[in-house]
VOPAGU-2260 file (C-alpha; in pm, 1 decimal, decimal comma):
REM VOPAGU-2260
SITE   aa  ch    i         X         Y         Z
SITE  UNK   A    0    1885,1    -151,6    2627,2
SITE  UNK   A    1    1773,0      92,9    2358,5
SITE  UNK   A    2    1396,5      99,6    2303,3
SITE  UNK   A    3    1299,7     -45,4    1967,8
SITE  UNK   A    4    1038,2      43,6    1708,6
SITE  UNK   A    5     835,3    -213,3    1515,3
SITE  UNK   A    6     575,6     -93,8    1264,0
SITE  UNK   A    7     345,3    -350,7    1105,6
SITE  UNK   A    8     129,9    -229,1     817,9
SITE  UNK   A    9    -169,7    -455,5     763,5
SITE  UNK   A   10    -278,1    -346,4     417,3
SITE  UNK   A   11    -649,6    -248,7     404,7
SITE  UNK   A   12    -712,5    -309,4     775,8
SITE  UNK   A   13    -990,8     -74,3     887,8
SITE  UNK   A   14   -1117,6      58,3    1217,1
SITE  UNK   A   15   -1411,4    -182,5    1214,8
SITE  UNK   A   16   -1164,5    -473,6    1235,1
SITE  UNK   A   17   -1028,1    -371,0    1574,1
SITE  UNK   A   18   -1332,8    -469,8    1778,5
SITE  UNK   A   19   -1306,1    -828,5    1655,9
SITE  UNK   A   20    -927,4    -836,8    1691,8
SITE  UNK   A   21    -960,9    -733,1    2056,0
SITE  UNK   A   22   -1141,3   -1064,9    2114,2
SITE  UNK   A   23    -844,3   -1260,5    1976,3
SITE  UNK   A   24    -576,1   -1382,0    2220,4
SITE  UNK   A   25    -260,7   -1229,4    2075,6
SITE  UNK   A   26    -390,9    -893,8    1956,6
SITE  UNK   A   27    -578,1    -837,9    2283,0
SITE  UNK   A   28    -267,1    -924,0    2484,5
SITE  UNK   A   29     -53,5    -693,3    2272,7
SITE  UNK   A   30    -290,0    -398,3    2250,7
SITE  UNK   A   31    -456,3    -406,8    2592,3
SITE  UNK   A   32    -433,1     -47,4    2721,6
SITE  UNK   A   33    -296,0      69,1    2386,6
SITE  UNK   A   34    -326,1     417,6    2246,0
SITE  UNK   A   35    -507,0     464,3    1918,1
SITE  UNK   A   36    -642,5     705,3    1661,5
SITE  UNK   A   37   -1013,9     668,1    1590,8
SITE  UNK   A   38    -996,3     786,7    1227,6
SITE  UNK   A   39    -684,6     795,6    1012,8
SITE  UNK   A   40    -709,6     994,4     690,7
SITE  UNK   A   41    -501,4     847,6     410,4
SITE  UNK   A   42    -383,4    1028,5      98,6
SITE  UNK   A   43    -538,0    1061,1    -245,7
SITE  UNK   A   44    -499,9     833,5    -432,4
SITE  UNK   A   45    -583,0     584,1    -158,7
SITE  UNK   A   46    -356,9     313,0    -301,1
SITE  UNK   A   47     -77,1     109,7    -151,4
SITE  UNK   A   48     253,5     239,4    -281,7
SITE  UNK   A   49     189,7     615,0    -256,8
SITE  UNK   A   50      32,7     567,7      87,8
SITE  UNK   A   51     322,0     361,8     223,3
SITE  UNK   A   52     571,5     617,4      98,9
SITE  UNK   A   53     360,0     882,6     273,1
SITE  UNK   A   54     383,0     688,2     599,8
SITE  UNK   A   55     758,7     659,0     559,0
SITE  UNK   A   56     822,8    1022,2     458,7
SITE  UNK   A   57     542,4    1217,9     623,4
SITE  UNK   A   58     465,1    1372,6     283,4
SITE  UNK   A   59     186,4    1361,9      27,4
SITE  UNK   A   60     235,4    1219,1    -319,7
SITE  UNK   A   61     305,8    1552,9    -487,2
SITE  UNK   A   62     602,9    1598,4    -255,4
SITE  UNK   A   63     747,7    1247,3    -233,1
SITE  UNK   A   64     693,7    1172,0    -602,9
SITE  UNK   A   65     524,8     829,0    -600,3
SITE  UNK   A   66     177,0     901,6    -736,2
SITE  UNK   A   67      68,9     552,6    -846,5
SITE  UNK   A   68     163,1     192,7    -774,6
SITE  UNK   A   69     297,4     149,6   -1127,1
SITE  UNK   A   70     433,4     356,9   -1412,6
SITE  UNK   A   71     206,0     480,3   -1691,1
SITE  UNK   A   72     175,7     252,6   -1993,9
SITE  UNK   A   73     -47,8     187,0   -2293,2
SITE  UNK   A   74      35,8    -182,3   -2327,1
SITE  UNK   A   75     -77,8    -507,2   -2168,5
SITE  UNK   A   76     135,4    -747,5   -1965,5
SITE  UNK   A   77     295,6    -710,8   -1625,1
SITE  UNK   A   78     308,6    -347,6   -1510,6
SITE  UNK   A   79     628,2    -179,1   -1396,8
SITE  UNK   A   80     592,5    -128,9   -1022,3
SITE  UNK   A   81     781,8     141,3    -838,0
SITE  UNK   A   82    1055,7     -58,8    -665,8
SITE  UNK   A   83    1356,9     165,5    -606,7
SITE  UNK   A   84    1386,6     403,5    -312,8
SITE  UNK   A   85    1581,0     636,4    -543,4
SITE  UNK   A   86    1244,5     735,0    -695,2
SITE  UNK   A   87    1141,4     897,9    -365,7
SITE  UNK   A   88    1217,0    1271,4    -360,8
SITE  UNK   A   89    1220,2    1329,8      14,8
SITE  UNK   A   90    1392,4    1199,5     325,9
SITE  UNK   A   91    1238,5     892,0     486,4
SITE  UNK   A   92    1222,1     739,5     834,1
SITE  UNK   A   93    1529,6     525,3     773,3
SITE  UNK   A   94    1748,3     830,3     717,8
SITE  UNK   A   95    1625,5     963,5    1052,4
SITE  UNK   A   96    1689,8     623,9    1212,8
SITE  UNK   A   97    2047,8     624,0    1089,6
SITE  UNK   A   98    2103,7     972,1    1233,3
SITE  UNK   A   99    1990,7     821,6    1563,2
SITE  UNK   A  100    2246,2     541,0    1533,3
SITE  UNK   A  101    1985,9     267,1    1486,8
SITE  UNK   A  102    2013,4     -65,2    1310,0
SITE  UNK   A  103    1732,4     -91,6    1056,9
SITE  UNK   A  104    1526,4    -355,5     876,9
SITE  UNK   A  105    1237,8    -366,2     631,1
SITE  UNK   A  106    1031,7    -658,5     503,8
SITE  UNK   A  107     810,2    -602,3     198,4
SITE  UNK   A  108     758,3    -233,0     263,0
SITE  UNK   A  109     691,5     -80,3     -80,1
SITE  UNK   A  110     951,3     127,0    -266,0
SITE  UNK   A  111    1247,1      43,4     -41,7
SITE  UNK   A  112    1463,8    -123,3    -306,5
SITE  UNK   A  113    1829,7     -29,0    -270,2
SITE  UNK   A  114    1766,6     198,3      28,4
SITE  UNK   A  115    2117,1     268,5     165,8
SITE  UNK   A  116    1984,5     328,8     517,6
SITE  UNK   A  117    1831,4     -18,6     562,0
SITE  UNK   A  118    2067,7    -280,2     706,1
SITE  UNK   A  119    1839,3    -581,4     651,6
SITE  UNK   A  120    1622,1    -527,9     344,1
SITE  UNK   A  121    1368,5    -750,5     170,3
SITE  UNK   A  122    1198,8    -519,0     -76,7
SITE  UNK   A  123     840,2    -584,5    -180,2
SITE  UNK   A  124     849,7    -786,1    -500,7
SITE  UNK   A  125     596,2   -1035,4    -634,5
SITE  UNK   A  126     795,8   -1222,9    -902,3
SITE  UNK   A  127     588,9   -1145,0   -1210,7
SITE  UNK   A  128     779,1   -1366,7   -1455,3
SITE  UNK   A  129     747,8   -1742,1   -1379,1
SITE  UNK   A  130    1115,4   -1784,9   -1471,4
SITE  UNK   A  131    1205,5   -1572,1   -1169,7
SITE  UNK   A  132    1102,8   -1850,6    -930,5
SITE  UNK   A  133    1231,0   -2155,7   -1119,2
SITE  UNK   A  134    1501,7   -2208,6    -855,0
SITE  UNK   A  135    1572,6   -2079,3    -507,0
SITE  UNK   A  136    1885,5   -1913,3    -644,8
SITE  UNK   A  137    1673,0   -1707,6    -885,3
SITE  UNK   A  138    1471,4   -1583,7    -588,2
SITE  UNK   A  139    1782,3   -1500,8    -385,0
SITE  UNK   A  140    1936,6   -1315,5    -680,3
SITE  UNK   A  141    1630,8   -1094,5    -725,1
SITE  UNK   A  142    1617,4   -1003,4    -356,5
SITE  UNK   A  143    1992,3    -934,7    -363,8
SITE  UNK   A  144    1953,9    -709,1    -667,2
SITE  UNK   A  145    1709,3    -497,7    -464,9
SITE  UNK   A  146    1933,2    -462,5    -161,8
SITE  UNK   A  147    1930,5    -783,8      43,0
SITE  UNK   A  148    2273,6    -856,4     192,7
SITE  UNK   A  149    2410,8   -1197,5     291,0
SITE  UNK   A  150    2256,5   -1188,6     638,6
SITE  UNK   A  151    1917,3   -1099,0     495,1
SITE  UNK   A  152    1938,4   -1370,1     230,4
SITE  UNK   A  153    2001,1   -1615,9     513,4
SITE  UNK   A  154    1668,9   -1501,4     660,4
SITE  UNK   A  155    1501,3   -1558,6     323,5
SITE  UNK   A  156    1652,6   -1906,4     303,1
SITE  UNK   A  157    1538,6   -1983,4     657,1
SITE  UNK   A  158    1180,3   -1917,0     547,5
SITE  UNK   A  159    1171,4   -2076,0     202,9
SITE  UNK   A  160     927,6   -2336,0     335,1
SITE  UNK   A  161     680,6   -2045,0     360,5
SITE  UNK   A  162     756,8   -1899,6      16,8
SITE  UNK   A  163     438,7   -1931,7    -194,1
SITE  UNK   A  164     456,0   -2180,9    -477,0
SITE  UNK   A  165      97,8   -2140,2    -599,8
SITE  UNK   A  166      70,2   -1762,3    -603,4
SITE  UNK   A  167     -28,7   -1749,3    -970,5
SITE  UNK   A  168    -310,7   -1998,8    -919,1
SITE  UNK   A  169    -662,8   -1853,0    -933,8
SITE  UNK   A  170    -902,1   -2053,6    -716,1
SITE  UNK   A  171   -1232,4   -1983,7    -546,5
SITE  UNK   A  172   -1067,3   -1973,7    -203,9
SITE  UNK   A  173    -752,9   -1775,0    -139,4
SITE  UNK   A  174    -502,5   -1984,9      56,9
SITE  UNK   A  175    -174,6   -1895,4     225,5
SITE  UNK   A  176      32,6   -2082,4     -31,8
SITE  UNK   A  177    -102,4   -1833,6    -288,4
SITE  UNK   A  178      20,5   -1523,4    -102,7
SITE  UNK   A  179     354,3   -1395,5      23,4
SITE  UNK   A  180     219,2   -1298,0     363,6
SITE  UNK   A  181     312,0   -1608,6     562,8
SITE  UNK   A  182     662,8   -1584,7     417,7
SITE  UNK   A  183     676,3   -1215,8     510,6
SITE  UNK   A  184     583,5   -1286,8     871,3
SITE  UNK   A  185     838,7   -1565,6     892,3
SITE  UNK   A  186    1111,0   -1328,8     772,9
SITE  UNK   A  187    1002,6   -1067,5    1027,9
SITE  UNK   A  188    1030,7   -1323,1    1308,3
SITE  UNK   A  189    1371,5   -1444,2    1189,9
SITE  UNK   A  190    1506,2   -1088,4    1177,7
SITE  UNK   A  191    1385,5   -1027,1    1533,1
SITE  UNK   A  192    1536,1   -1349,8    1666,4
SITE  UNK   A  193    1863,4   -1330,3    1475,8
SITE  UNK   A  194    1948,6    -959,9    1466,4
SITE  UNK   A  195    1712,7    -758,1    1693,1
SITE  UNK   A  196    1708,9    -447,1    1469,0
SITE  UNK   A  197    1631,5    -120,2    1643,8
SITE  UNK   A  198    1381,8     -19,2    1375,2
SITE  UNK   A  199    1184,1    -280,6    1181,3
SITE  UNK   A  200     892,9    -211,9     948,8
SITE  UNK   A  201     690,2    -470,1     759,3
SITE  UNK   A  202     399,3    -478,2     515,7
SITE  UNK   A  203     144,3    -760,5     500,6
SITE  UNK   A  204    -117,1    -778,0     221,4
SITE  UNK   A  205    -349,9   -1060,5     326,4
SITE  UNK   A  206    -649,4    -848,9     429,8
SITE  UNK   A  207    -617,5    -639,0     115,6
SITE  UNK   A  208    -614,2    -951,1    -101,3
SITE  UNK   A  209    -915,8   -1098,3      77,0
SITE  UNK   A  210   -1118,1    -778,9      51,8
SITE  UNK   A  211   -1039,6    -735,8    -316,6
SITE  UNK   A  212   -1153,8   -1089,5    -383,3
SITE  UNK   A  213   -1453,1   -1132,2    -151,6
SITE  UNK   A  214   -1568,2    -784,8     -47,0
SITE  UNK   A  215   -1514,0    -559,6     250,1
SITE  UNK   A  216   -1679,1    -758,8     535,3
SITE  UNK   A  217   -1741,1   -1135,1     520,3
SITE  UNK   A  218   -1636,5   -1467,5     670,9
SITE  UNK   A  219   -1321,5   -1482,0     457,5
SITE  UNK   A  220   -1200,5   -1149,9     598,5
SITE  UNK   A  221   -1283,4   -1269,5     950,6
SITE  UNK   A  222   -1068,8   -1576,3     887,3
SITE  UNK   A  223    -795,7   -1340,2     767,1
SITE  UNK   A  224    -817,0   -1151,6    1095,7
SITE  UNK   A  225    -772,5   -1481,8    1280,3
SITE  UNK   A  226    -460,9   -1549,4    1071,3
SITE  UNK   A  227    -339,9   -1197,1    1146,5
SITE  UNK   A  228    -375,7   -1272,2    1517,0
SITE  UNK   A  229    -173,2   -1591,6    1468,8
SITE  UNK   A  230     104,4   -1392,3    1298,8
SITE  UNK   A  231     103,8   -1136,6    1580,5
SITE  UNK   A  232     148,4   -1427,2    1820,9
SITE  UNK   A  233     451,1   -1544,4    1621,9
SITE  UNK   A  234     599,5   -1194,9    1639,9
SITE  UNK   A  235     540,5   -1170,6    2015,3
SITE  UNK   A  236     704,1   -1511,2    2065,6
SITE  UNK   A  237    1006,2   -1402,9    1860,6
SITE  UNK   A  238    1040,1   -1079,7    2057,2
SITE  UNK   A  239    1023,8   -1269,9    2384,8
SITE  UNK   A  240    1285,6   -1518,4    2262,5
SITE  UNK   A  241    1510,0   -1223,3    2172,9
SITE  UNK   A  242    1432,8   -1052,4    2505,4
SITE  UNK   A  243    1308,0    -735,2    2333,2
SITE  UNK   A  244     930,0    -751,1    2380,4
SITE  UNK   A  245     910,7    -514,4    2677,5
SITE  UNK   A  246    1146,9    -263,6    2513,5
SITE  UNK   A  247     965,6    -255,6    2177,7
SITE  UNK   A  248     723,6      12,8    2064,2
SITE  UNK   A  249     475,9    -196,3    1864,8
SITE  UNK   A  250     263,2      -4,7    1612,6
SITE  UNK   A  251      -2,0    -143,7    1377,9
SITE  UNK   A  252    -106,9      82,3    1092,2
SITE  UNK   A  253    -273,8      49,5     753,4
SITE  UNK   A  254    -269,0     239,6     428,6
SITE  UNK   A  255    -632,3     262,9     316,4
SITE  UNK   A  256    -971,3      97,4     346,8
SITE  UNK   A  257   -1179,7     -53,9      69,0
SITE  UNK   A  258   -1533,5     -19,5     -64,8
SITE  UNK   A  259   -1749,7    -270,6    -245,7
SITE  UNK   A  260   -1838,8    -185,7    -603,9
SITE  UNK   A  261   -2106,8    -297,8    -848,7
SITE  UNK   A  262   -1954,8    -247,8   -1192,4
SITE  UNK   A  263   -1628,9    -202,9   -1381,1
SITE  UNK   A  264   -1603,2      60,3   -1656,7
SITE  UNK   A  265   -1323,8     124,7   -1908,2
SITE  UNK   A  266   -1246,1     498,2   -1939,8
SITE  UNK   A  267   -1015,3     425,2   -2232,0
SITE  UNK   A  268   -1311,7     297,8   -2432,9
SITE  UNK   A  269   -1479,1     633,0   -2367,2
SITE  UNK   A  270   -1163,5     811,7   -2481,1
SITE  UNK   A  271   -1137,2     594,1   -2791,3
SITE  UNK   A  272   -1499,2     670,0   -2879,7
SITE  UNK   A  273   -1414,3    1037,5   -2848,2
SITE  UNK   A  274   -1121,6    1005,5   -3087,3
SITE  UNK   A  275    -846,9    1032,8   -2825,5
SITE  UNK   A  276    -713,6     675,0   -2851,6
SITE  UNK   A  277    -621,8     516,4   -3185,9
SITE  UNK   A  278    -652,5     138,3   -3189,3
SITE  UNK   A  279    -446,7     -63,0   -3439,8
SITE  UNK   A  280    -593,7    -348,7   -3642,2
SITE  UNK   A  281    -434,5    -600,4   -3404,9
SITE  UNK   A  282    -610,5    -439,2   -3107,8
SITE  UNK   A  283    -306,8    -265,7   -2957,9
SITE  UNK   A  284    -282,3     107,2   -2892,9
SITE  UNK   A  285    -128,3     266,2   -3201,6
SITE  UNK   A  286    -132,0     619,2   -3060,9
SITE  UNK   A  287    -318,6     832,6   -2809,8
SITE  UNK   A  288    -398,1    1193,4   -2732,1
SITE  UNK   A  289    -542,2    1101,9   -2392,4
SITE  UNK   A  290    -523,7     774,6   -2201,7
SITE  UNK   A  291    -649,8     660,5   -1861,3
SITE  UNK   A  292    -459,1     478,1   -1589,3
SITE  UNK   A  293    -674,2     305,9   -1329,7
SITE  UNK   A  294    -623,2     370,2    -960,2
SITE  UNK   A  295    -911,4     136,9    -875,7
SITE  UNK   A  296   -1198,7     372,3    -791,2
SITE  UNK   A  297   -1034,8     671,0    -955,2
SITE  UNK   A  298    -854,1     711,8   -1284,6
SITE  UNK   A  299    -571,8     942,0   -1392,4
SITE  UNK   A  300    -602,6    1086,7   -1743,8
SITE  UNK   A  301    -272,0    1140,2   -1922,5
SITE  UNK   A  302    -279,5    1389,3   -2211,0
SITE  UNK   A  303      14,7    1354,9   -2447,6
SITE  UNK   A  304      24,0    1718,7   -2563,0
SITE  UNK   A  305     -85,5    2011,5   -2347,9
SITE  UNK   A  306    -267,4    2174,1   -2639,7
SITE  UNK   A  307    -521,7    1890,3   -2627,8
SITE  UNK   A  308    -611,0    1939,0   -2261,6
SITE  UNK   A  309    -907,0    2176,0   -2327,7
SITE  UNK   A  310   -1058,6    1930,5   -2576,2
SITE  UNK   A  311   -1014,7    1634,4   -2343,5
SITE  UNK   A  312   -1159,3    1828,7   -2051,3
SITE  UNK   A  313   -1462,2    1936,6   -2255,1
SITE  UNK   A  314   -1524,6    1577,4   -2362,8
SITE  UNK   A  315   -1495,5    1447,1   -2006,2
SITE  UNK   A  316   -1735,6    1718,6   -1887,5
SITE  UNK   A  317   -1991,1    1604,9   -2145,1
SITE  UNK   A  318   -1959,5    1247,5   -2017,2
SITE  UNK   A  319   -1996,2    1367,9   -1659,5
SITE  UNK   A  320   -2315,0    1549,8   -1755,0
SITE  UNK   A  321   -2458,5    1222,8   -1888,4
SITE  UNK   A  322   -2443,5    1089,0   -1532,5
SITE  UNK   A  323   -2401,3     725,2   -1633,2
SITE  UNK   A  324   -2028,7     664,5   -1690,8
SITE  UNK   A  325   -1923,7     588,0   -1335,0
SITE  UNK   A  326   -1755,3     908,5   -1222,9
SITE  UNK   A  327   -1907,5    1189,2   -1017,5
SITE  UNK   A  328   -1625,7    1441,4   -1036,3
SITE  UNK   A  329   -1340,4    1556,8   -1259,5
SITE  UNK   A  330   -1033,2    1714,1   -1102,6
SITE  UNK   A  331    -783,6    1912,2   -1303,7
SITE  UNK   A  332    -422,2    1853,5   -1205,1
SITE  UNK   A  333    -415,3    2188,4   -1024,4
SITE  UNK   A  334    -738,0    2118,0    -837,6
SITE  UNK   A  335    -631,6    1775,4    -713,9
SITE  UNK   A  336    -291,0    1906,6    -610,3
SITE  UNK   A  337    -444,4    2193,0    -415,1
SITE  UNK   A  338    -709,7    1974,5    -252,2
SITE  UNK   A  339    -503,5    1662,9    -176,2
SITE  UNK   A  340    -136,9    1715,7    -256,1
SITE  UNK   A  341    -154,0    1468,9    -545,3
SITE  UNK   A  342      48,5    1556,2    -852,2
SITE  UNK   A  343     217,6    1376,3   -1138,9
SITE  UNK   A  344     242,0    1398,2   -1514,1
SITE  UNK   A  345    -131,8    1337,7   -1556,8
SITE  UNK   A  346    -379,0    1613,5   -1649,7
SITE  UNK   A  347    -709,1    1506,8   -1492,3
SITE  UNK   A  348    -852,7    1266,8   -1234,6
SITE  UNK   A  349   -1190,8    1094,9   -1252,4
SITE  UNK   A  350   -1342,8    1015,0    -912,8
SITE  UNK   A  351   -1584,7     722,9    -876,7
SITE  UNK   A  352   -1956,4     761,8    -823,1
SITE  UNK   A  353   -1916,3     520,1    -530,7
SITE  UNK   A  354   -2028,7     202,6    -707,7
SITE  UNK   A  355   -1792,6     195,9   -1007,7
SITE  UNK   A  356   -1431,8      93,9   -1046,3
SITE  UNK   A  357   -1214,6     159,0   -1349,3
SITE  UNK   A  358   -1010,8     -67,4   -1575,4
SITE  UNK   A  359    -705,4      19,0   -1787,7
SITE  UNK   A  360    -849,9    -178,4   -2079,5
SITE  UNK   A  361    -929,8      -6,0   -2409,7
SITE  UNK   A  362   -1125,8    -284,2   -2581,2
SITE  UNK   A  363   -1501,9    -269,1   -2632,0
SITE  UNK   A  364   -1746,6    -317,6   -2466,9
SITE  UNK   A  365   -1727,7     -34,9   -2217,0
SITE  UNK   A  366   -1833,5    -258,4   -1925,7
SITE  UNK   A  367   -1623,1    -557,4   -1830,2
SITE  UNK   A  368   -1717,9    -852,9   -1610,3
SITE  UNK   A  369   -1612,8    -846,9   -1247,1
SITE  UNK   A  370   -1352,4   -1115,8   -1177,1
SITE  UNK   A  371   -1011,0   -1155,3   -1011,5
SITE  UNK   A  372    -801,4   -1136,0   -1329,6
SITE  UNK   A  373    -693,4    -787,6   -1217,3
SITE  UNK   A  374    -586,1    -788,7    -851,3
SITE  UNK   A  375    -756,1    -450,5    -794,4
SITE  UNK   A  376   -1094,5    -531,5    -936,0
SITE  UNK   A  377   -1264,1    -828,0    -770,7
SITE  UNK   A  378   -1552,9    -726,8    -542,3
SITE  UNK   A  379   -1400,5    -436,5    -349,6
SITE  UNK   A  380   -1120,0    -191,2    -407,4
SITE  UNK   A  381    -981,4     152,5    -318,4
SITE  UNK   A  382    -816,7     450,6    -488,1
SITE  UNK   A  383   -1108,6     685,2    -414,1
SITE  UNK   A  384   -1103,4    1013,1    -221,7
SITE  UNK   A  385    -967,2     950,1     128,6
SITE  UNK   A  386   -1278,5    1073,0     309,9
SITE  UNK   A  387   -1484,3     785,2     172,8
SITE  UNK   A  388   -1538,9     438,7     312,8
SITE  UNK   A  389   -1398,8     258,8     616,9
SITE  UNK   A  390   -1081,6     425,8     740,4
SITE  UNK   A  391    -728,5     295,6     813,7
SITE  UNK   A  392    -596,9     223,1    1163,1
SITE  UNK   A  393    -328,6     337,9    1404,3
SITE  UNK   A  394    -285,1     148,0    1731,9
SITE  UNK   A  395      31,9     148,4    1939,9
SITE  UNK   A  396     177,5      26,3    2264,9
SITE  UNK   A  397     523,0      42,7    2416,1
SITE  UNK   A  398     757,8     247,2    2632,2
SITE  UNK   A  399     719,6     563,2    2421,5
SITE  UNK   A  400     338,2     559,9    2413,5
SITE  UNK   A  401      90,6     670,9    2677,3
SITE  UNK   A  402    -153,6     392,2    2769,2
SITE  UNK   A  403    -526,9     423,0    2703,6
SITE  UNK   A  404    -503,7     749,2    2510,3
SITE  UNK   A  405    -746,1     787,1    2220,4
SITE  UNK   A  406    -739,0    1079,2    1980,1
SITE  UNK   A  407   -1015,8    1132,6    1724,3
SITE  UNK   A  408    -817,9    1197,3    1407,3
SITE  UNK   A  409    -483,3    1209,9    1233,4
SITE  UNK   A  410    -343,7    1215,7     882,2
SITE  UNK   A  411    -137,3     925,1     756,7
SITE  UNK   A  412     144,3    1175,8     697,6
SITE  UNK   A  413     160,5    1229,2    1076,1
SITE  UNK   A  414     288,2     876,6    1132,8
SITE  UNK   A  415     644,3     908,0     999,8
SITE  UNK   A  416     722,5    1223,7    1201,8
SITE  UNK   A  417     582,0    1052,4    1512,1
SITE  UNK   A  418     804,8     749,1    1460,0
SITE  UNK   A  419    1104,6     977,2    1410,8
SITE  UNK   A  420    1026,7    1157,6    1738,8
SITE  UNK   A  421    1036,7     822,2    1919,2
SITE  UNK   A  422    1392,5     787,9    1785,2
SITE  UNK   A  423    1476,3    1139,2    1903,4
SITE  UNK   A  424    1480,6    1276,5    1550,2
SITE  UNK   A  425    1299,2    1536,4    1340,7
SITE  UNK   A  426    1198,3    1487,1     977,8
SITE  UNK   A  427    1261,8    1831,4     830,6
SITE  UNK   A  428    1082,8    1772,1     499,6
SITE  UNK   A  429     770,5    1611,1     645,9
SITE  UNK   A  430     432,9    1776,1     589,0
SITE  UNK   A  431     269,7    1591,6     877,8
SITE  UNK   A  432     292,5    1665,0    1248,4
SITE  UNK   A  433     414,3    1467,7    1548,9
SITE  UNK   A  434     127,2    1303,3    1738,6
SITE  UNK   A  435     274,9    1429,0    2063,8
SITE  UNK   A  436     -46,0    1366,5    2257,6
SITE  UNK   A  437      19,6     992,1    2221,1
SITE  UNK   A  438     379,0    1008,0    2344,9
SITE  UNK   A  439     537,4    1033,4    2687,8
């Protein structure tokens, strides 16, 4: 039997979580004598969609082309998330898997919509318009439009009892019927039992959601780790039912950590005060010369016309000199590309002072209350320079991995090339390296 590869990304899991997880029954059974990386360095910006594409491609954002979760806009309402794999500029792991003759599957991995190299595909999508979930058929149609075939839709249908029906409800306590994560795990288990794909990757957001809402370490996150252990148990059971557990290389990774913050500032109010954003009488943006897009604890500054860049930069430098507006550093687009391989059609990046997060809003006052109305901006968030804060994880066990090997450091862009090596393939466009010291 061909050895299989299963990669589970637990969004916002950090190294500090592993000690507790090793006391839980399923994680400890799975990862006893595992190999691991002590510190995993993510990309800048340390946000979900660019980081997951970096895992999949082995490239930084400047190379793969996904430099934010969403497209730039100067309006309110639901943002346009990057959904289609056609937006990615480089080869990904699934192309390598197909060269190796593998069957492939993906559940809620970001930016996989329409990927021609995924046999069983449930793209990450959170149903922003309430009309999209009025009937089960509406849900099936949206998954189908993003690449789910008939077999995959059968998996979705098999797990509709786990599909969240209260995910737009804002309550004090986050419950599983408000998130997609239980549904995601059910679909993963069904795919394993029904089809045994050679390569399966999945993305689960529960820990990220809990940390955004409650902070980085607390009893709610601990409860989330217990739920994570339960889901791992479900996956193990499904693998054993399908007789693939012993032949599976099981990898748990994450995309970024989080840090607690103390205040939320609106860079667009600063830009409006400086004359760079024109607000209409009805409160909408009539025009702009410069406008900020939040990345959580950093912000990208988009300048409409290049001739205005010196004026915007000078204004931002004056704000930086004040020392009170929440950012400790300004990167030009060239500086941030050289330092971190982050590039897009923005001109500058503001990096947090470590206690401040940034909002897209342009309405006075400049400070806004901290609440959960914006998923990024509850009590903790990310988006900051990758050296900061608790770091992501990489733990692995299976036929391809050496037991009990610990290495001190890797980059998140090393993961995709390592997965490809397990499949006997090389990712020619990857910027990361193969973690050969972990492999037989």
